[in-house]
Kinemage of the C-alpha trace (Angstrom):
@kinemage 1
@onewidth
@group {chain A} dominant
@subgroup {mainchain}
@vectorlist {calphas} color= white
{ca met a 1} P -14.850 19.334 -1.088
{ca thr a 2} L -14.260 19.217 2.768
{ca phe a 3} L -11.081 20.293 4.532
{ca ser a 4} L -10.213 17.101 5.137
{ca gln a 5} L -10.759 15.720 1.841
{ca phe a 6} L -8.370 18.232 -0.005
{ca val a 7} L -5.949 17.894 2.434
{ca met a 8} L -6.246 14.089 1.958
{ca arg a 9} L -5.539 14.543 -2.157
{ca glu a 10} L -2.967 16.764 -1.507
{ca ser a 11} L -1.015 14.416 0.865
{ca lys a 12} L -1.441 11.447 -1.711
{ca gln a 13} L -0.113 14.137 -4.445
{ca ser a 14} L 2.610 14.421 -2.648
{ca phe a 15} L 3.252 11.005 -1.867
{ca phe a 16} L 3.385 10.488 -5.433
{ca asp a 17} L 5.545 13.471 -6.252
{ca asp a 18} L 8.201 12.085 -3.434
{ca leu a 19} L 8.623 8.800 -5.464
{ca pro a 20} L 11.469 9.933 -7.563
{ca asn a 21} L 13.503 11.907 -4.510
{ca trp a 22} L 13.557 8.222 -3.046
{ca gly a 23} L 14.758 6.447 -6.294
{ca val a 24} L 11.211 5.093 -7.472
{ca thr a 25} L 10.748 5.607 -10.740
{ca met a 26} L 7.749 5.074 -13.270
{ca phe a 27} L 8.396 2.846 -16.246
{ca asp a 28} L 5.138 2.416 -17.793
{ca asn a 29} L 1.824 3.686 -15.704
{ca pro a 30} L 0.659 2.522 -13.107
{ca met a 31} L 4.087 0.059 -12.913
{ca tyr a 32} L 7.186 1.489 -10.558
{ca phe a 33} L 10.866 0.351 -10.421
{ca lys a 34} L 13.528 0.947 -7.931
{ca gln a 35} L 17.270 -1.257 -7.837
{ca tyr a 36} L 18.863 -2.030 -4.540
{ca gln a 37} L 22.635 -2.988 -5.194
{ca asp a 38} L 21.151 -6.604 -4.713
{ca ala a 39} L 17.957 -6.713 -6.286
{ca asp a 40} L 15.435 -5.109 -8.090
{ca ile a 41} L 11.830 -4.001 -6.992
{ca ile a 42} L 8.924 -3.700 -9.497
{ca leu a 43} L 5.593 -2.712 -8.096
{ca glu a 44} L 2.268 -1.399 -9.132
{ca leu a 45} L 1.147 1.669 -7.134
{ca lys a 46} L -2.213 3.624 -8.058
{ca pro a 47} L -4.086 6.441 -6.227
{ca gln a 48} L -7.608 5.332 -4.436
{ca asn a 49} L -9.905 7.308 -2.578
{ca asp a 50} L -7.856 9.073 0.210
{ca gly a 51} L -4.768 6.766 0.025
{ca val a 52} L -2.659 4.627 -2.398
{ca arg a 53} L -3.641 1.078 -3.437
{ca leu a 54} L -0.635 -1.248 -3.508
{ca ser a 55} L -1.207 -4.043 -6.196
{ca his a 56} L 2.137 -5.643 -6.848
{ca ile a 57} L 5.458 -5.937 -5.697
{ca gln a 58} L 8.001 -8.229 -6.628
{ca ala a 59} L 11.552 -8.506 -5.935
{ca lys a 60} L 14.258 -10.164 -8.185
{ca pro a 61} L 16.115 -12.208 -6.960
{ca met a 62} L 14.349 -12.993 -3.834
{ca asn a 63} L 15.091 -13.596 -0.466
{ca thr a 64} L 17.917 -10.754 -0.657
{ca gly a 65} L 15.975 -8.788 1.894
{ca ala a 66} L 15.341 -6.088 -0.558
{ca gly a 67} L 11.661 -6.755 -0.385
{ca ser a 68} L 11.754 -6.085 3.113
{ca arg a 69} L 13.575 -2.710 2.843
{ca phe a 70} L 11.418 -1.302 0.000
{ca met a 71} L 8.699 -2.187 2.044
{ca gln a 72} L 9.921 0.052 5.552
{ca glu a 73} L 10.767 2.584 2.709
{ca leu a 74} L 7.301 2.347 1.552
{ca val a 75} L 5.466 2.616 4.743
{ca asp a 76} L 8.057 5.512 6.229
{ca lys a 77} L 6.799 7.739 3.243
{ca ala a 78} L 3.463 6.890 3.841
{ca asp a 79} L 3.426 8.025 6.955
{ca glu a 80} L 5.468 10.843 6.240
{ca his a 81} L 2.791 12.010 3.769
{ca asn a 82} L 0.155 10.575 6.250
{ca val a 83} L -1.385 8.601 3.563
{ca pro a 84} L -3.077 5.026 3.503
{ca ile a 85} L -2.101 1.830 1.576
{ca phe a 86} L -4.535 -0.234 0.607
{ca gly a 87} L -4.289 -3.735 -1.558
{ca leu a 88} L -5.083 -7.365 -1.252
{ca val a 89} L -2.808 -10.325 -0.293
{ca asp a 90} L -2.337 -12.487 -3.283
{ca ser a 91} L 0.220 -15.557 -4.407
{ca glu a 92} L -0.438 -15.588 -7.598
{ca gly a 93} L 2.458 -15.415 -10.187
{ca gly a 94} L 4.831 -17.514 -8.408
{ca gly a 95} L 5.701 -15.436 -5.424
{ca pro a 96} L 5.690 -16.239 -1.708
{ca ser a 97} L 2.692 -18.443 -0.099
{ca gln a 98} L -0.335 -16.542 0.986
{ca arg a 99} L 0.725 -17.292 4.645
{ca lys a 100} L 4.330 -15.826 4.076
{ca leu a 101} L 3.054 -12.738 2.562
{ca lys a 102} L 0.373 -12.096 5.036
{ca arg a 103} L 3.301 -12.321 7.464
{ca leu a 104} L 5.274 -10.286 5.955
{ca tyr a 105} L 2.753 -7.320 5.739
{ca glu a 106} L 1.777 -7.660 8.945
{ca lys a 107} L 5.529 -7.271 10.171
{ca phe a 108} L 4.868 -3.688 8.424
{ca gly a 109} L 1.589 -2.757 9.977
{ca phe a 110} L -0.942 -3.783 7.542
{ca glu a 111} L -4.765 -4.978 9.007
{ca ile a 112} L -5.680 -8.145 6.840
{ca asp a 113} L -9.315 -8.775 7.095
{ca asp a 114} L -10.876 -12.761 6.083
{ca asp a 115} L -11.091 -11.797 2.750
{ca asp a 116} L -7.293 -10.826 2.582
{ca asn a 117} L -7.775 -7.449 2.043
{ca met a 118} L -5.107 -5.366 3.547
{ca val a 119} L -4.892 -1.932 5.033
{ca arg a 120} L -2.259 0.344 6.680
{ca trp a 121} L -3.101 3.622 8.504
{ca pro a 122} L -0.646 6.273 8.701
{ca asn a 123} L 1.778 6.333 11.754
{ca gly a 124} L 0.003 3.239 13.076
{ca gly a 125} L -3.713 5.052 13.612
{ca ser a 126} L -6.912 3.527 12.082
{ca ala a 127} L -9.551 4.247 9.891
{ca pro a 128} L -10.649 8.050 10.261
{ca thr a 129} L -14.305 8.476 11.840
{ca gln a 130} L -17.202 9.336 9.507
{ca asp a 131} L -20.858 10.060 10.742
{ca ala a 132} L -22.778 7.099 11.844
{ca ser a 133} L -24.672 6.474 8.126
{ca thr a 134} L -21.237 5.138 7.085
{ca ala a 135} L -19.971 3.776 10.056
{ca gly a 136} L -19.410 0.122 11.027
{ca pro a 137} L -20.231 -1.231 14.842
{ca ser a 138} L -16.573 -0.215 15.689
{ca gly a 139} L -17.616 3.374 14.611
{ca asn a 140} L -14.813 2.785 11.991
{ca pro a 141} L -16.174 3.453 8.307
{ca val a 142} L -16.943 0.697 6.475
{ca ile a 143} L -14.586 0.617 3.513
{ca lys a 144} L -14.466 -2.064 0.943
{ca leu a 145} L -10.806 -2.740 -0.050
{ca arg a 146} L -10.877 -5.303 -2.824
{ca ser a 147} L -10.226 -4.754 -6.311
{ca pro a 148} L -10.829 -7.352 -9.318
{ca arg a 149} L -8.050 -9.967 -9.045
{ca arg a 150} L -5.256 -9.905 -11.752
{ca val a 151} L -5.331 -12.372 -14.494
{ca his a 152} L -1.685 -13.120 -15.566
């Protein structure tokens, strides 16, 4: 293991260790919960490679602003721990439309590709550079973000 891999692993672990300190509790691995005065947030977070995979997030009731407040907290914590967030924009399950979800994630600094994979690098950064054998045309590593779609 390289030093940078060790640092990323430790950063990711400290991110998960810090969740209870900001009011996020695990109720069924990998499902987490946070309660606000006006809404509840349910989310699915998993460790993924050198970061965190956000597989599901839902605010109940919707349109209270709690989802946006939580997303700001999530990206702030990811920045604090220097951890990227990966995911897939997926409007299945009765939530907002795909277009609205994309706008929401982009508002918080996520990059979204044509296949609706998304990534947010910490502190507005970009993908870590790697050797030429794993780099794409821009010099950034080629990263597959897609995970199997959830069946409801």
